[in-house]
N, C-alpha and C positions, 0 to 999 in steps of 0.2 A: 582344474575351470580357469584359463585364465583372466578370461572376460571381466570388468565392474558389474557392477547392477547399472549402473548407467547405460547396460542397452535396454533398446525399452521392450525389445522380448523374456530379460531374463527377472519384466514385475514377476505376480500371480494376476493369471486370469481372474477378475475378482467374480462371485457370484452379487450381483447388484440386491438392492434387499428392494420387494415391494414396495411401493412408494404410498399403501392404504397399515407401513409395517407402522407404531409408532415412531418420535423421534429418538426414544431413547434405542430401536433394535437398529434405530440408522449408527448411532452413536457406539454403539458395540460392534456394527462392522467397520467404521470407522477406525476404529482403536485397532482391530483384533487387521486389518488387513497391512494399516503403517507399520504396526510394534516386528506384523514379519514380512514385508517390502520393504522398508527404509531402509539403503546406505550407512553401514554405521563411520564412515566416512564421513557424511555429510551432517550430523550432529554436533555441538557446537558444543555438551561436553564430557564426550569420546576422548580417549585418548588418540583412537583411530584417527582424528578428526583431517581432514584437507579441506582449501578452497575446493567447493567445485566447478567443474566449467562450465560456459556460457552450453556447452551440447550436453551436458549431465546433467541440468538443471534442466534440460526442455524433455530432458526424455523422461525424467524425474517429475515432471506436473502433466508430462500428456500421458503416462501412467499414473495418476492422483485423479487425472477429467475419464478417464477409462474406468475407475473403480468408483467413478460416480460421488466422489471431491471435490471434484469441483464442477462450477457452471448448475449446482444443483434447483436454483432455481430461476436460470434462464426457460421459455417453453423449449419444448422439443423439436417444434419447427423450425428452432434455430441453432439446434444441436445441444439445448443443454437436455436435462432430466429432470426439470418441468416439478421442482419439486416445493414445499413454504419456506420461510425464511425458521422456522424451525430446528427441520431439518437439516440445513444453513446451516444455524448455531449450534447446536449435538457436533457437526464434524468441525467445524473452529473449537470447541473445545479441547478435543482431539486434534488436531492440529496443534494445537496453541499448549498443550502438553510437550509436545515433543520437540528438544532443543534447535528442530532442520531453519535448513534455509529459509531467509525471504526471497516467496516468487517474482524470477525473473521478466516476469510480463503481468503485473500488475498491474499499472495503467490501461491497459489492453480487459481485464479481466473489471477492474473493477470501476473503472472512468467512461472508455471508450465507447464497451461492451455496450452496458447500460445506457450509454448517452444515444448511441445509436438506435437501442431497442427504441429509448425515447422519441425523437425526433427524427428520425435516417427511415427514407423511402424503402417500402419491399426487395427491392433489389439489390439494394447495399445492407439489409439485414444479411440476405443468404448468404453476399459476399465474405462481407467482414465478420460476423458475429463465430458461425464453425469454427471461422480459421485461426479467433484469435481460442478460441477454449483446445486446437489438436496444436497450438503449441505451432500453427505452418505463421506465422507474422506475430512481432511487437510491434506494442508502440509508446510513443512518447507524448509528451502533454504540451503543450505551449501554451501557456498565458501568463506569467512572472514578464516583468520588461524590465530593463537596468529603472529605468525613472516611471516605475507605476507599482513594484513589487508584487507585492498580492493583493494589492488595487488599484482591481479589472478596472472600473470606471477612468483612470485614464490612461488605463492601453493603449498606444497610439500607432500597432502594425497595421494596415491600410489594407482594401482589399475592393478595387475598381472593376464593375463593371467591362467586362469588354463584349461583346454578342454572344454567342455562347460559351464562354474563359471569363476566368479568371488574372484580375495581375495583381497579383502582393508582393508587398515592398516590407521591411520592418526587421526588425531584432528580440527574438528572447536570448532569456538567462534563465540557470536555474534545471534548465531540459532533461531529466531525469532517462535516463539509457538512451539520449535522442544513438551516439553513438552505433546503438542496434538494429534503431527504433526500424522499420519499416515503413511506418506512418504515422501522422503526428495528428497528431488531436488538437487542431492550431483553429485559438478564435483569432480574430482579426475586429477593425471598424471599417466599416463602411462611408460615415460622411468625417469629420471632427472629436480633438480630445470635449471642443464645445457640448457636443450631443450628451458625455454623459454613459447615462444606461441605453440611451437609442441607438440604433444603428451597430451594433454587433454583432457579429457572422462569423458560423464553427461552418470548420472544413475536417475534411478527412482526406492530409494530405501524402504524397508519397516521397519518403524521404530519400527517394534516386532524380529528384524532379532537376531537373534546369534550371541552377540559379540558388538553389537550397544545399549553405557550407555551414558544414558544423566542426565548432572550437572546441575541445574540450576542456576541461576546468578541472584542475587536480588539489582537492578537500584534502582537509587536515588533518587526515588519516591516509592520507598518501594516495587513494584512487582517484579515478576516475570517469565516475561514475555517473557526473552529469556536463551539462555543456552552454556551452555559447550554439542559439543557431539565428542564422544571417540569411531572410527571406530576398533577392535581389530578382526585384524582376520576375520574380515567380506566376507561371502560366497554369492554369490549374484547368480545369471544363467547369461546367456547372453541374452535373456530377456529382464532385468532390464536394458540392455541400450541404452538408447538415442540417436539415430543416429552412424556415423560410428567414429572408436576411429580418434582421430585427429582432429576429424568433430566440438569437446570442447572450442574449444575459439570462429570455431565464432558464437554457440549456447548462448554463455553463456556472447557474445554482443551483440548480436541481443537481452539477456533478461533482459541487463541492461537497454541497449536502450531505449528497451519497460520500462522500468521501470523509470526511467529518467526524459520522457516525452513525455508518451501514460494513463503511470495506476493512477486514481485517480484523473483524470478531475474537475473534482470537487471543487478543492483546494480550488481558488482564489474565490470560490462560498460559500466553508464552509469558510473561512479567511474574510472575508462580513458579512456573519453567526457572526459567533465570534466577532467581533467589534461591532455587534446591539446589539447580546450580555454585550454589556462592556459597551459604549452610554446607552442604557434602568435603564438598574440597577444603574450605576454611577447617571443620572438622578431620578432616584428612594431616592434618601437617598440627605439629606441639604446638605453635607460636603460634598461629590465626587462631588454634583450637582457644591460647588459654585467653589474647583477644574477643572471641564467642561471649566470658563468662562472665564480660566485662557489663556491666547495666549498663553503662554510654552507646552499646553496641546492641545490649538484648530491648531498648527504646527503640534504637534506631531501628531497629528489625524488625518488629512488632508495630513499631509508623506505618511501610512500608508493607504488609501484611493486610491491617488493617484499609489502604489505600488498593489495594488491590480488591478486597471482596466490594468495598464501595465500589470498583468501577464494573467489574462483573457484576452488580446487580444495578449500571445505571446499563448495562448493554441488553439487558436482561429487559428490564422493562420496555428501552426502544422495541426493542423484539414484540412484544406485547401491544404499545401503542400502536408500531404501524398493522400488523395481525387486526390493530380494532378498529384500520380503515384512517386510525392518525395520521397526520407529512408528518416527517421530522421537520421540518424546515430552519427558524432560527435554532432551533435544540438540539443540531447537529458539534454546533459549535461552542456548546457546552462538555458533547463529549470530549470536542474533543482538547479543549483547555486543557481541562482534567488530564489523560493519557498521556500527557507532550509531559506537560510540570511535572506529576508526578514520578513518570519515568526518566526524565531530567535529574531526579534530585536522587533517584533509585541510583542510577550510573554515577552518582555522583558521591554515594555510601559505594560501589562496589571498589570504586578505584582508588578509596580512601582504604580498605584493604586491603584489598588484590598491592596494593605499591610497593607493601610487608613483606610481599613475598622473595626469598633472597637463592641467590644460588642449589639450598644447600635443602632446601620444601619440597614436598610432596610434588609426582607429577601430573595428581589433580590437583593444583598449586601452582605449577605454573599451567595447566594445563590453562584452569581460570584466568590465572596472571595478561595471559593474550588474548582472550575472548574478553575480558572485562575492559580491558585500553584498551582493546580498537572500539567498542560500544558505548565507552567514555564517551569520545573521539568523534562519534558520530549520535549521542545522542545531542552536542551542540543545534546541530538544526531540528530537531522535530518541535523546537515549536516555534519552527520558522513555517518550513515546508504543508503543503493543506493550509494556508495563510496563518500567518505568524498571532503572535500574544494576544500581540495592541490589536491585531484585527477581531476577533474573535471578543476580546473584549466590549471596544465597541458593536458590533452585531451583539451582544446579551444585554449590551445596557439601552442600547435604541431598541430591537427587536421582541427584544422577548419585556425588560420593564419599564421598555417608551417613555427612559429620562431622556428627556433635555438635551439637547447637544451642545447646548450654550454653559452648562453645572461646568 
């Protein structure tokens, strides 16, 4: 057989557990299906690894959805599987345990989808939500701006109503996936910057709308995964509006709290997978295995392991709180701050180790050097995207610790 496993018909047709079964049963289903179906060339710790194409990634994620491993908590009415957060977490643990690539549709699944379910019309839900899960379209998030960064209060992109339409002018930056996106989850302002939280409005804007210009930005890892996006007299119908005028701030905060607390619950388990890859690659090489015996590296690796365990506990506690009916709110900033700072430090340690890999090192060590060099470069963005460390500290100080602003 010459076809790669990226062909949608190549993946096995799963038997999805009954929703009445336990999260453990669902986790077993996820483990077995992933083990039998994940293409080895998509696993970063495999010697067969190669970067998957966009189509291969899309086919793989569509297969995961059909296997019940995506859209788990979304209502069946909108294409989801109608399950709970415990099943969602159980599956995420198995996804994290494998060195799989990140989703090419994370903005749609993790941000656009939840916000559409929260403030969208019934027509918008029926149009957008099933298509997101079926990988029929991709989304980008138009929040950050050159003069505002993560501070949405300073947002300047304007939306002016003209009858049954809106005219949009402005600029977004660091927009991940803009070049491939079909839609933009766009946050605009209907008034002036002086209005601060008031007058913010969100849209679902088709990226092929006249007046939209995407300018890719090359990052430190030599990729063009994000871009500047310019909106020059972009006219969209009122049906593109998500929620009522003045509802944009509340919707944006809900999006960001979701992004910071509940999205990619697999992170702690993925970090553990990366640690296993680093250790196994080092043990496969004579020189690196000697390094691992040094007390300095044993202490550093022990610290990473303890931080991973702490992050697991934080994620599981968040699920317990959400299942009890609590809102995450500002506590999402604690999770975002912790995982981004810890992983960035972990990648610095990994880079320190793999930088010692030479031409005569083992094949696993060579693969680890490729992976962790790229991961180290990308990790520099982790304390910036989804809200900078400084913004998270400010939220924690003011909204959790109730500290006055003038301290």
